[in-house]
DOTI-764269 format. One line per 3 residues: for each residue x, y, z of N, C-alpha, C. Coordinates in steps of 0.2 Angstrom, whole numbers. Example, Ala and Ser with C-alpha at 12.3 -4.5 7.8 and 13.67 -1.06 7.14 Angstrom:
66,-28,39,62,-22,39,66,-16,39  64,-11,35,68,-5,36,64,0,39
% end
This chain:
133,66,-110,129,69,-115,130,66,-122  137,64,-123,138,61,-130,134,55,-131  133,51,-126,129,45,-127,122,46,-129
119,52,-126,112,54,-127,112,56,-135  117,60,-137,117,63,-144,117,57,-149  122,53,-147,122,47,-152,116,43,-152
112,43,-147,105,39,-147,100,42,-151  101,49,-152,96,52,-156,96,49,-164  103,49,-166,103,46,-173,101,38,-173
102,35,-167,100,28,-167,93,27,-167  89,32,-164,82,32,-164,79,33,-171  83,38,-174,81,40,-181,82,34,-186
87,30,-185,89,24,-189,84,19,-188  82,18,-181,77,12,-180,70,14,-181  69,20,-183,62,22,-185,61,21,-193
65,18,-196,65,17,-203,64,9,-205  59,8,-209,58,1,-210,64,-3,-214  68,1,-218,73,-2,-221,79,-4,-216
79,-1,-210,84,-4,-205,83,-11,-203  77,-13,-204,76,-20,-203,75,-25,-209  77,-22,-214,76,-26,-221,69,-26,-223
65,-21,-221,58,-20,-222,56,-13,-225  59,-11,-231,59,-4,-233,52,-2,-234  47,-6,-236,40,-4,-237,36,-5,-231
38,-6,-226,34,-7,-220,35,-1,-215  29,1,-212,30,7,-207,32,4,-201  35,9,-197,38,7,-190,34,11,-185
31,8,-181,27,12,-175,32,12,-169  32,18,-166,36,20,-161,32,21,-155  34,18,-149,31,19,-143,36,21,-138
35,27,-135,41,29,-130,38,30,-123  43,28,-118,41,29,-111,47,33,-108  47,35,-102,53,38,-99,59,34,-99
59,28,-100,65,24,-99,67,20,-106  62,20,-110,64,16,-116,60,18,-122  62,16,-128,58,17,-134,57,10,-138
51,9,-139,50,2,-143,48,3,-150  51,0,-154,49,0,-161,46,-6,-164  40,-5,-167,36,-11,-169,36,-11,-176
38,-17,-179,39,-17,-186,37,-25,-188  33,-26,-193,31,-33,-195,29,-36,-189  31,-42,-187,29,-46,-181,34,-46,-176
39,-41,-176,44,-40,-171,43,-33,-167  46,-33,-161,46,-27,-157,53,-27,-154  56,-21,-155,63,-19,-153,63,-14,-148
66,-16,-142,66,-11,-136,73,-8,-135  73,-1,-136,80,2,-135,79,6,-128  84,5,-124,84,8,-117,87,15,-118
84,20,-115,87,27,-116,93,28,-112  97,32,-114,103,33,-111,102,38,-105  99,36,-99,97,40,-94,100,37,-87
100,41,-82,102,38,-75,97,41,-70  94,37,-66,90,40,-60,93,36,-54  90,38,-48,93,35,-42,92,27,-42
87,25,-46,85,18,-46,86,14,-52  89,18,-57,90,15,-64,96,18,-67  101,14,-70,106,17,-73,107,14,-80
105,17,-85,106,15,-92,111,20,-96  116,23,-92,119,29,-95,125,27,-100  127,21,-100,132,19,-105,130,13,-110
132,12,-115,131,7,-120,132,0,-116  137,0,-112,139,-6,-109,134,-8,-104  132,-3,-100,126,-4,-95,120,-6,-99
118,-3,-104,112,-5,-108,113,-12,-110  118,-14,-113,119,-21,-115,118,-26,-109  121,-25,-104,120,-29,-98,112,-29,-96
109,-24,-96,102,-23,-94,98,-27,-99  99,-26,-105,96,-30,-111,96,-37,-110  102,-40,-108,103,-47,-107,99,-49,-101
100,-45,-96,96,-47,-89,89,-47,-90  86,-42,-94,79,-42,-96,77,-48,-99  80,-50,-104,79,-56,-108,79,-63,-103
84,-63,-100,85,-69,-95,79,-69,-90  78,-64,-87,73,-64,-82,66,-65,-85  64,-62,-90,57,-62,-93,56,-69,-97
61,-72,-98,60,-79,-101,57,-84,-96  58,-82,-90,55,-86,-85,47,-87,-86  44,-81,-88,37,-81,-89,34,-81,-96
39,-78,-100,37,-77,-107,42,-79,-112  44,-85,-112,49,-87,-117,47,-86,-124  41,-86,-126,38,-86,-132,39,-79,-135
40,-74,-131,40,-67,-133,47,-64,-133  52,-66,-129,58,-64,-128,63,-68,-132  65,-65,-138,69,-69,-143,76,-68,-142
79,-62,-139,86,-61,-138,88,-54,-138  94,-53,-139,97,-46,-139,101,-45,-145  100,-40,-148,104,-38,-154,107,-31,-154
113,-31,-158,117,-24,-157,115,-20,-163  115,-13,-162,115,-8,-167,123,-7,-168  126,-8,-174,133,-7,-175,134,-2,-180
141,0,-180,143,5,-184,147,2,-190  144,2,-196,147,-2,-201,153,1,-204  157,-2,-207,164,1,-210,163,7,-213
157,8,-217,156,15,-221,153,20,-216  153,19,-210,150,24,-205,143,24,-204  139,20,-208,132,20,-207,130,15,-201
124,16,-198,122,11,-193,119,5,-196  119,-1,-193,116,-7,-195,114,-11,-190  109,-15,-191,107,-21,-186,112,-27,-187
116,-28,-183,120,-34,-184,126,-32,-188  130,-37,-190,136,-35,-194,142,-36,-190  148,-33,-193,154,-34,-190,157,-28,-187
154,-22,-187,156,-16,-184,156,-16,-177  158,-10,-173,158,-10,-166,150,-8,-164  148,-11,-158,142,-10,-156,141,-3,-153
136,1,-155,135,8,-152,129,8,-147  124,3,-148,119,2,-144,116,-5,-144  111,-7,-140,109,-13,-139,101,-13,-139
98,-19,-141,91,-19,-141,88,-26,-139  83,-26,-135,79,-32,-134,74,-34,-140  75,-39,-143,71,-41,-148,65,-46,-145
59,-44,-147,53,-48,-145,49,-49,-151  45,-54,-149,39,-56,-154,33,-52,-152  30,-48,-157,24,-44,-156,18,-49,-154
14,-46,-150,7,-49,-149,2,-43,-150  -5,-45,-151,-10,-40,-152,-11,-36,-146  -10,-29,-147,-11,-25,-141,-18,-25,-138
-23,-27,-142,-30,-29,-139,-30,-34,-134  -24,-38,-134,-24,-44,-129,-21,-42,-123  -19,-36,-122,-16,-34,-115,-22,-34,-110
-20,-36,-104,-26,-37,-99,-29,-30,-97  -26,-25,-98,-30,-19,-97,-35,-17,-102  -33,-19,-108,-38,-19,-114,-44,-24,-113
-42,-30,-111,-48,-35,-109,-52,-32,-104  -49,-29,-98,-53,-26,-93,-58,-21,-96  -55,-16,-100,-59,-11,-103,-65,-13,-106
-65,-19,-110,-71,-22,-113,-74,-27,-110  -73,-28,-103,-76,-32,-99,-75,-40,-101  -69,-41,-103,-68,-48,-105,-64,-52,-100
-63,-50,-94,-59,-54,-89,-64,-59,-86  -65,-64,-90,-70,-69,-87,-67,-73,-81  -71,-77,-78,-69,-80,-72,-64,-86,-74
-65,-90,-79,-59,-94,-81,-53,-91,-82  -53,-85,-85,-47,-82,-87,-43,-79,-80  -47,-76,-76,-45,-74,-69,-42,-80,-65
-45,-85,-65,-42,-91,-62,-36,-93,-65  -35,-93,-71,-29,-95,-75,-24,-90,-73  -25,-84,-73,-20,-79,-71,-18,-80,-64
-22,-81,-59,-20,-82,-52,-15,-89,-52  -17,-94,-56,-13,-100,-56,-6,-99,-59  -6,-94,-64,0,-93,-67,5,-89,-62
2,-84,-59,6,-80,-54,8,-85,-48  4,-89,-46,6,-93,-40,11,-98,-42  11,-101,-48,16,-105,-50,23,-102,-51
23,-96,-54,29,-92,-55,32,-90,-48  28,-88,-44,31,-86,-37,34,-92,-33  30,-98,-34,33,-104,-31,39,-106,-33
41,-105,-40,47,-107,-43,52,-102,-43  50,-96,-41,55,-90,-41,61,-91,-36  67,-89,-39,73,-90,-35,73,-86,-28
74,-89,-22,75,-85,-16,80,-80,-17  79,-74,-14,85,-69,-14,89,-69,-8  88,-74,-3,92,-74,3,90,-68,8
85,-65,7,83,-59,11,77,-61,16  79,-61,22,73,-63,27,72,-57,32  74,-51,30,72,-45,34,68,-40,30
62,-42,28,58,-38,24,56,-32,28  56,-32,34,54,-26,38,58,-20,36  65,-21,36,69,-16,34,68,-13,27
67,-18,22,65,-16,16,59,-12,15  54,-14,19,47,-10,19,48,-4,22  52,-3,27,53,3,31,56,8,26
61,6,22,64,10,17,60,12,11  56,7,9,51,9,3,46,14,5  43,13,12,38,18,14,41,25,15
47,25,18,50,31,19,51,35,12  53,32,7,55,35,1,48,37,-2  43,33,-2,37,34,-5,33,40,-1
34,41,5,31,46,8,35,53,7  41,52,6,45,58,4,43,61,-3  42,56,-7,40,58,-14,33,61,-14
29,58,-10,22,61,-9,22,68,-7  26,70,-2,27,76,1,30,81,-4  35,79,-8,38,83,-14,33,85,-19
27,82,-19,22,84,-25,19,91,-23  20,93,-17,18,99,-15,10,100,-15  8,106,-18,1,107,-19,-3,102,-24
1,99,-28,-2,94,-33,-6,89,-29  -5,87,-23,-9,82,-19,-10,86,-12  -16,83,-9,-18,86,-3,-13,84,3
-9,89,5,-4,87,10,-6,85,17  -13,87,18,-16,84,25,-17,77,24  -19,75,18,-20,68,17,-13,64,17
-8,67,15,-2,64,15,1,63,22  0,68,26,1,68,33,-3,62,37  -9,62,35,-13,56,38,-11,49,36
-9,49,30,-6,42,27,0,41,31  5,46,32,11,44,36,10,42,43  5,45,46,3,42,53,1,35,53
-4,34,48,-7,27,48,-1,22,46  3,24,41,8,19,39,13,18,45  15,23,49,20,21,54,17,17,59
10,18,61,7,13,66,7,6,63  5,5,57,4,-2,54,11,-5,54  16,-1,52,23,-4,51,25,-6,58
24,-2,63,26,-4,70,23,-11,72  17,-11,71,13,-17,73,15,-23,69  16,-23,63,18,-28,58,25,-30,58
29,-26,61,37,-27,60,39,-35,61  36,-38,67,38,-45,68,36,-50,62  30,-48,59,28,-52,54,32,-51,47
34,-45,46,38,-43,40,45,-46,41  47,-46,47,54,-49,47,55,-56,45  50,-60,46,50,-67,44,49,-68,36
47,-63,33,45,-64,26,52,-65,21  51,-70,17,57,-72,12,56,-68,6  61,-65,3,61,-61,-3,62,-67,-9
59,-66,-14,60,-70,-20,61,-65,-26  64,-68,-31,65,-64,-37,59,-64,-41  54,-59,-40,48,-59,-43,48,-55,-49
42,-52,-51,41,-48,-57,43,-41,-56  40,-38,-51,42,-31,-49,37,-26,-51  34,-27,-57,29,-22,-60,23,-26,-62
20,-29,-58,14,-34,-60,8,-30,-60  6,-27,-66,0,-24,-66,-3,-26,-73  -10,-24,-74,-13,-27,-80,-10,-25,-87
-6,-20,-88,-3,-18,-94,3,-23,-95  5,-26,-90,11,-31,-91,9,-38,-91  3,-39,-93,0,-46,-94,-3,-46,-100
-2,-51,-104,-5,-52,-111,-8,-59,-112  -13,-60,-116,-16,-66,-118,-13,-69,-124  -10,-75,-124,-6,-78,-129,-9,-85,-130
-12,-87,-135,-14,-94,-136,-19,-95,-131  -23,-91,-128,-28,-92,-123,-25,-92,-116  -19,-91,-115,-16,-91,-109,-13,-85,-106
-14,-83,-100,-11,-77,-97,-3,-77,-97  0,-72,-100,8,-72,-100,10,-66,-96  14,-66,-91,17,-61,-88,24,-58,-92
24,-52,-93,30,-50,-96,32,-43,-94  38,-40,-96,41,-34,-94,42,-33,-87  45,-39,-84,47,-38,-77,53,-34,-76
54,-32,-70,60,-27,-69,66,-30,-68  71,-28,-72,78,-31,-72,83,-26,-70  81,-19,-69,86,-14,-68,87,-13,-61
84,-16,-56,85,-14,-49,82,-20,-45  87,-23,-42,85,-29,-38,80,-27,-32  81,-21,-30,76,-19,-24,69,-19,-26
67,-19,-33,61,-19,-35,58,-26,-36  63,-30,-39,60,-37,-41,62,-42,-35  67,-41,-31,68,-46,-26,63,-44,-20
58,-47,-19,53,-44,-14,48,-50,-12  44,-48,-7,39,-53,-4,34,-54,-10  33,-61,-12,28,-62,-17,21,-59,-16
19,-58,-9,13,-55,-8,13,-48,-10  19,-45,-9,19,-38,-11,19,-37,-19  22,-42,-22,22,-42,-30,15,-43,-32
11,-47,-29,4,-48,-31,0,-42,-29  2,-39,-24,-2,-33,-22,-3,-27,-27  2,-27,-31,2,-22,-37,-4,-23,-41
-5,-30,-43,-11,-32,-47,-17,-31,-44  -18,-33,-38,-24,-32,-34,-26,-24,-33  -21,-20,-32,-22,-13,-32,-24,-10,-38
-21,-12,-44,-23,-10,-50,-30,-12,-52  -32,-18,-50,-39,-20,-51,-44,-16,-47  -42,-14,-41,-46,-10,-36,-47,-3,-39
-42,-1,-42,-42,6,-45,-47,7,-51  -47,1,-54,-52,1,-60,-59,-2,-58  -60,-2,-51,-67,-4,-49,-68,-11,-51
-63,-16,-52,-64,-23,-53,-64,-27,-47  -69,-26,-43,-69,-30,-37,-69,-37,-37  -74,-40,-42,-75,-47,-42,-68,-50,-45
-65,-48,-50,-58,-51,-52,-53,-51,-47  -53,-45,-43,-48,-44,-38,-49,-49,-32  -55,-50,-30,-57,-55,-25,-55,-62,-27
-57,-64,-34,-56,-71,-36,-48,-72,-37  -44,-67,-39,-37,-69,-39,-34,-69,-33  -36,-65,-28,-34,-65,-21,-35,-72,-18
-41,-75,-19,-43,-81,-16,-40,-87,-19  -40,-87,-26,-37,-92,-30,-29,-93,-28  -26,-87,-28,-19,-87,-27,-17,-90,-20
-21,-88,-15,-20,-91,-8,-21,-98,-8  -26,-101,-12,-28,-108,-12,-22,-112,-16  -18,-109,-20,-13,-112,-24,-6,-112,-21
-4,-107,-17,3,-106,-14,4,-110,-8  9,-112,-7,11,-116,0,14,-111,5  14,-113,11,18,-109,16,13,-104,19
15,-101,24,11,-96,28,11,-89,23  5,-86,23,4,-80,19,0,-76,24  3,-72,28,-1,-68,33,-5,-62,30
-12,-63,30,-16,-58,27,-15,-51,30  -13,-51,36,-12,-44,39,-8,-39,35  -3,-42,31,1,-38,27,-2,-35,21
-7,-38,19,-10,-36,12,-12,-29,12  -16,-26,17,-18,-19,17,-12,-15,17  -7,-16,20,-1,-12,20,2,-12,13
3,-18,10,6,-18,3,1,-15,-2  -5,-15,-1,-10,-12,-6,-9,-4,-5  -8,-2,1,-8,5,2,-1,8,-1
4,4,0,11,7,-2,10,7,-10  8,2,-13,7,2,-20,3,7,-23  -3,9,-19,-7,15,-21,-3,21,-20
1,22,-15,5,28,-14,10,29,-19  13,24,-21,18,24,-27,15,27,-33  9,24,-35,5,26,-41,3,34,-40
2,36,-34,-1,43,-33,5,48,-35  11,47,-33,16,51,-35,19,50,-42  19,44,-44,21,43,-51,16,47,-56
9,47,-54,4,50,-58,6,58,-58  8,60,-53,9,67,-53,16,69,-57  21,64,-56,27,65,-61,25,65,-68
20,61,-70,18,60,-77,14,67,-79  10,69,-74,6,75,-76,11,81,-77  17,81,-74,21,87,-74,25,87,-81
25,81,-84,28,80,-91,23,81,-97  17,81,-95,11,81,-100,9,88,-102  8,89,-108,6,96,-111,-1,96,-112
-4,91,-113,-12,91,-115,-16,92,-108  -20,97,-108,-24,99,-102,-28,94,-100  -31,90,-105,-36,85,-103,-33,79,-100
-27,78,-102,-23,72,-99,-20,74,-92  -18,81,-92,-16,83,-85,-22,82,-80  -28,84,-82,-33,84,-77,-35,77,-75
-34,72,-80,-36,65,-79,-30,62,-74  -24,64,-75,-19,62,-71,-20,64,-64  -22,71,-63,-23,74,-57,-28,70,-53
-34,68,-56,-39,65,-53,-37,58,-51  -33,54,-56,-31,48,-54,-26,48,-48  -22,53,-48,-17,53,-42,-21,54,-35
-26,58,-36,-30,60,-30,-34,53,-27  -36,49,-32,-39,43,-31,-34,38,-28  -29,38,-30,-23,33,-28,-22,35,-20
-21,42,-19,-20,44,-12,-25,42,-7  -32,43,-10,-37,41,-5,-37,34,-4  -36,30,-9,-36,22,-8,-30,20,-4
-24,24,-4,-19,22,0,-21,23,8  -25,28,9,-27,29,16,-32,24,18  -37,23,13,-43,18,15,-40,11,16
-35,9,12,-33,2,13,-31,1,21  -29,6,24,-26,6,31,-31,7,36  -38,8,34,-43,9,39,-44,3,43
-44,3,49,-46,-3,53,-53,-6,52  -53,-12,52,-60,-16,50,-61,-21,56  -67,-22,58,-69,-27,62,-71,-33,58
-67,-39,58,-69,-44,54,-75,-48,57  -78,-53,53,-83,-57,55,-82,-64,51  -86,-69,54,-86,-76,51,-93,-77,48
-93,-80,42,-99,-82,39,-98,-89,37  -103,-94,39,-103,-101,37,-108,-102,32  -107,-105,27,-112,-108,22,-112,-115,22
-118,-118,24,-119,-125,24,-124,-128,19  -124,-134,18,-129,-137,14,-127,-143,10  -131,-146,7,-129,-152,3,-126,-150,-3
-122,-155,-6,-119,-154,-13,-124,-151,-18  -122,-146,-22,-126,-143,-27,-131,-138,-25  -130,-136,-18,-135,-131,-16,-132,-124,-17
-126,-123,-20,-124,-117,-22,-119,-113,-17  -117,-117,-12,-113,-113,-7,-107,-110,-10  -103,-113,-14,-97,-110,-17,-98,-104,-21
-104,-104,-25,-105,-99,-30,-107,-93,-25  -111,-94,-20,-113,-88,-16,-107,-86,-12  -103,-90,-10,-97,-87,-6,-93,-83,-11
-92,-85,-17,-88,-81,-22,-91,-74,-23  -98,-74,-23,-102,-68,-25,-102,-63,-19  -102,-66,-13,-102,-62,-7,-95,-59,-5
-90,-62,-7,-83,-61,-4,-81,-53,-6  -82,-51,-12,-79,-44,-14,-82,-39,-10  -88,-40,-7,-91,-34,-3,-89,-33,4
-84,-37,6,-82,-36,13,-75,-33,14  -74,-28,18,-68,-25,20,-64,-30,24  -57,-29,24,-53,-25,20,-52,-28,13
-50,-23,8,-49,-26,1,-44,-31,1  -44,-36,-4,-49,-36,-9,-55,-40,-8  -57,-41,-1,-63,-45,1,-61,-50,6
-67,-54,7,-66,-59,12,-62,-65,9  -59,-69,14,-56,-75,12,-61,-80,12  -61,-84,6,-66,-89,5,-62,-96,7
-65,-99,12,-61,-106,14,-66,-111,12  -64,-115,7,-69,-120,5,-66,-127,7  -70,-131,10,-68,-138,12,-65,-142,7
-68,-142,1,-66,-146,-5,-59,-144,-7  -57,-137,-7,-50,-135,-9,-45,-137,-3  -47,-136,3,-43,-138,9,-41,-145,8
-46,-149,7,-45,-156,6,-39,-158,1  -40,-154,-5,-35,-155,-10,-28,-153,-8  -28,-147,-5,-22,-144,-2,-18,-149,3
-22,-152,7,-19,-157,12,-16,-163,8  -19,-165,2,-16,-170,-1,-11,-168,-7  -9,-162,-7,-4,-159,-11,-6,-159,-18
-12,-158,-20,-14,-158,-27,-18,-152,-29  -19,-150,-35,-23,-144,-37,-30,-145,-35  -34,-140,-35,-41,-140,-32,-45,-145,-37
-44,-145,-43,-48,-148,-48,-46,-156,-49  -41,-158,-46,-38,-165,-46,-43,-169,-42  -46,-175,-45,-50,-179,-41,-46,-184,-37
-49,-185,-31,-46,-189,-26,-50,-196,-25  -46,-201,-23,-50,-207,-22,-55,-207,-16  -59,-212,-16,-64,-212,-10,-61,-212,-3
-55,-215,-3,-51,-216,3,-50,-209,6  -50,-204,2,-48,-197,5,-54,-194,8  -60,-198,8,-66,-195,11,-68,-200,17
-64,-203,20,-66,-207,26,-66,-203,32  -68,-206,37,-70,-202,43,-64,-198,46  -58,-201,46,-52,-198,49,-50,-192,44
-51,-193,37,-49,-187,33,-54,-181,34  -61,-183,34,-65,-178,35,-64,-174,42  -62,-177,47,-61,-173,53,-55,-169,52
-50,-172,49,-44,-168,47,-45,-161,43  -50,-162,38,-52,-156,34,-55,-151,38  -60,-153,42,-64,-148,46,-59,-145,51
-55,-149,54,-50,-146,59,-46,-140,55  -43,-142,49,-39,-137,45,-44,-131,44  -50,-132,42,-55,-127,40,-55,-122,46
-56,-124,52,-57,-120,58,-51,-116,59  -45,-120,59,-39,-116,60,-37,-111,55  -39,-112,48,-38,-107,43,-43,-101,45
-49,-102,47,-54,-97,48,-51,-93,54  -48,-96,59,-46,-92,65,-40,-88,63  -35,-91,59,-30,-87,56,-32,-81,52
-37,-82,48,-40,-76,44,-42,-71,48  -46,-73,54,-49,-68,58,-44,-64,62  -39,-68,64,-33,-65,68,-30,-59,64
-29,-61,57,-26,-56,53,-30,-50,50  -37,-50,53,-41,-44,52,-45,-45,46  -46,-51,43,-50,-52,37,-56,-56,39
-62,-54,35,-68,-58,36,-66,-65,33  -69,-70,36,-69,-77,33,-76,-80,31  -76,-82,25,-82,-86,23,-81,-93,22
-83,-97,26,-82,-104,27,-87,-108,23  -85,-112,18,-90,-116,13,-88,-123,14  -93,-126,17,-93,-134,18,-100,-136,19
-101,-143,19,-107,-146,20,-110,-145,27  -106,-145,32,-109,-144,39,-115,-149,40  -115,-155,38,-120,-159,39,-121,-162,46
-117,-161,51,-117,-163,58,-118,-157,62  -122,-158,67,-122,-152,72,-116,-150,76  -111,-155,77,-105,-154,80,-101,-150,75
-101,-150,69,-97,-146,64,-100,-139,64  -106,-138,64,-109,-132,64,-107,-128,71  -107,-132,76,-106,-129,83,-98,-127,83
-94,-131,80,-87,-129,80,-85,-123,76  -88,-122,71,-87,-116,67,-90,-110,70  -95,-110,74,-98,-105,78,-93,-103,84
-90,-109,87,-86,-108,92,-79,-104,90  -77,-105,84,-71,-102,81,-72,-95,81  -78,-92,79,-80,-85,79,-80,-83,86
-83,-86,90,-84,-84,97,-77,-83,101  -72,-88,99,-66,-88,102,-62,-82,99  -63,-80,93,-60,-74,90,-64,-67,92
-69,-68,95,-73,-62,98,-76,-58,92  -78,-62,87,-81,-58,81,-88,-61,80  -92,-57,76,-99,-59,74,-99,-65,70
-104,-69,71,-105,-75,67,-112,-75,63  -112,-78,57,-118,-79,54,-118,-86,50  -123,-90,52,-123,-97,49,-129,-97,44
-128,-99,38,-133,-99,33,-133,-106,30  -139,-109,30,-140,-116,27,-144,-115,21  -141,-117,15,-144,-117,9,-148,-123,7
-154,-122,5,-158,-128,4,-161,-127,-3  -161,-133,-7,-164,-133,-14,-167,-140,-15  -172,-141,-19,-175,-147,-20,-170,-152,-23
-171,-159,-22,-166,-164,-24,-165,-164,-31  -170,-163,-35,-169,-162,-43,-165,-157,-45  -165,-151,-41,-161,-145,-43,-154,-147,-41
-153,-150,-35,-146,-152,-33,-143,-157,-38  -147,-162,-41,-144,-167,-46,-142,-163,-52  -147,-159,-54,-145,-155,-61,-139,-151,-60
-138,-148,-55,-132,-144,-54,-125,-148,-53  -126,-154,-50,-120,-158,-50,-118,-161,-56  -123,-163,-60,-122,-166,-67,-119,-161,-72
-120,-154,-70,-117,-149,-75,-110,-147,-73  -108,-149,-67,-101,-147,-65,-96,-149,-70  -91,-144,-71,-85,-145,-75,-79,-142,-71
-73,-146,-71,-67,-143,-68,-69,-139,-61  -72,-143,-56,-74,-141,-50,-70,-144,-45  -68,-141,-39,-65,-144,-34,-68,-149,-30
-75,-149,-31,-79,-154,-27,-79,-161,-31  -78,-166,-28,-78,-173,-30,-85,-176,-30  -90,-172,-27,-96,-175,-25,-100,-177,-32
-102,-183,-32,-106,-185,-38,-113,-187,-35  -117,-190,-40,-124,-191,-38,-125,-196,-33  -120,-201,-32,-120,-206,-27,-119,-202,-20
-114,-198,-20,-113,-194,-14,-119,-190,-12  -122,-187,-17,-129,-183,-15,-134,-188,-12  -135,-194,-15,-140,-199,-13,-138,-200,-5
-132,-201,-3,-130,-203,4,-132,-197,8  -130,-191,5,-132,-185,9,-139,-184,11  -143,-185,5,-150,-184,6,-153,-189,11
-150,-195,12,-152,-200,17,-150,-198,24  -146,-193,25,-143,-191,32,-148,-186,35  -148,-187,42,-152,-182,45,-147,-177,48
-147,-170,46,-142,-166,49,-144,-163,56  -150,-165,58,-152,-163,65,-155,-156,64  -157,-153,70,-160,-147,70,-155,-141,67
-158,-138,62,-154,-133,58,-155,-126,62  -150,-124,66,-151,-118,70,-149,-112,66  -146,-113,60,-144,-107,56,-150,-105,52
-149,-99,49,-155,-96,44,-155,-100,38  -161,-102,36,-161,-106,30,-163,-102,24  -159,-103,18,-160,-99,12,-163,-104,7
-168,-102,3,-171,-105,-3,-166,-104,-8  -162,-109,-10,-156,-109,-14,-158,-111,-22  -164,-112,-23,-166,-114,-30,-167,-108,-35
-166,-102,-32,-167,-96,-37,-161,-94,-40  -161,-88,-43,-155,-86,-46,-149,-84,-41  -143,-84,-43,-137,-82,-39,-138,-76,-36
-141,-71,-40,-141,-64,-37,-147,-64,-31  -152,-68,-32,-158,-68,-27,-155,-71,-21  -151,-77,-22,-149,-80,-16,-144,-76,-12
-139,-73,-16,-134,-68,-13,-138,-62,-9  -143,-59,-12,-146,-54,-9,-149,-56,-2  -152,-62,-2,-155,-65,4,-150,-65,9
-144,-68,7,-139,-69,12,-136,-63,15  -135,-58,10,-133,-51,13,-138,-48,18  -144,-49,17,-149,-46,21,-149,-49,28
-147,-56,28,-147,-59,34,-140,-58,38  -135,-57,34,-128,-55,37,-129,-48,40  -132,-43,37,-133,-36,39,-137,-36,46
-141,-41,47,-145,-41,53,-142,-44,59  -136,-47,58,-133,-51,63,-131,-46,69  -131,-48,75,-130,-44,81,-123,-41,81
% end
């Protein structure tokens, strides 16, 4: 209790501009259950509260110092420009508090560089500023971070997930009448069934030291680039995790805000950029658990809230999270959609537009031959390849990988949208056979547009995975694709018109 009383005087001291050598500047204070942040000038100083929970221990100054240093070290992996270091609140010889100096340390602060609050990604989302280039850049940043994150030496994520879901369901039950307990019971049944089915898959997942709290409010835009910050330092059980579970928090947050298009785009771009197996069958479970956590956290926040309007908003939010947690685990029958046509016909744009509309969340897996070709060569999607990468043997290898990826996607319970030229009857037959082997419905769509439209679209491309140029198009126009047994779409209209045509044909499939 003494430490907490001491902190009250520290908080008062840190609330004064003069404490920072800025006597005429105001100090803005932002409090959470675990910390108090003081904003002054171009700096932010975070004080960890003298508290202890089952998952967090800041109860002594020594522990807070250790956690401050851990926070800076971990978050400099993604935001070195924000995390400046650790500074001490000291007792000066005259008994007064001071930042720095020679007296004994009474508390510790994380010192950060401020950034505009309007550049937080939740604020960008609110004003519809999450553009596709920004979403792609964010997915690339997360994929790169996860790829270089330190392995935790943990290969039994099934046990970790068993513990996480058990604690989560207990917390939901403890909310009592604040949440519909019949729905909580339904979620428990669904979760146990899915966990049992996925246990072998979970057991092989490797944990890495990830972010742990990856949602829109912990991402900011600095110098035009997404920056991840405020990762969890206080509990390895939260940050040492399956990277897909780390990503799932962001995808769930986007879904909660009805941002289906960004969620689908991040999901697909992330998977395009990360190496190794990423079983999609785990994603609905991870989304469900993340939503369940937010449901009981919202109820906990409601119980500390005095404003009636805020209490009602938190109650509605908690109910929505619980509904989403159940819906994420709803069984879905996947299907396979193939989009074919010459370069410039709009296949990739239509695939991206279609993907968010398919269950399970966050939408269909888009498998693009251009991206798979780059992946097989170990380069980023926008890296141009030499002509030798497009010889007959390479093309066969790409299409073979495309069919295998589609089969894996269907086996994991996700719809697959396969985007490739499919200029040969054998290629079209092979992708249809992939759907038949999986026992799922198949729709083949052939996109057709006038040659001048194709040329104009190719000429306008910037930073695209396709290496096709006007010479490639000339060769394609000279090829006979044989009888087109797929439904043909007039692809020279607007993206919305073409997508609507595609949806009508997909809905009519047997």
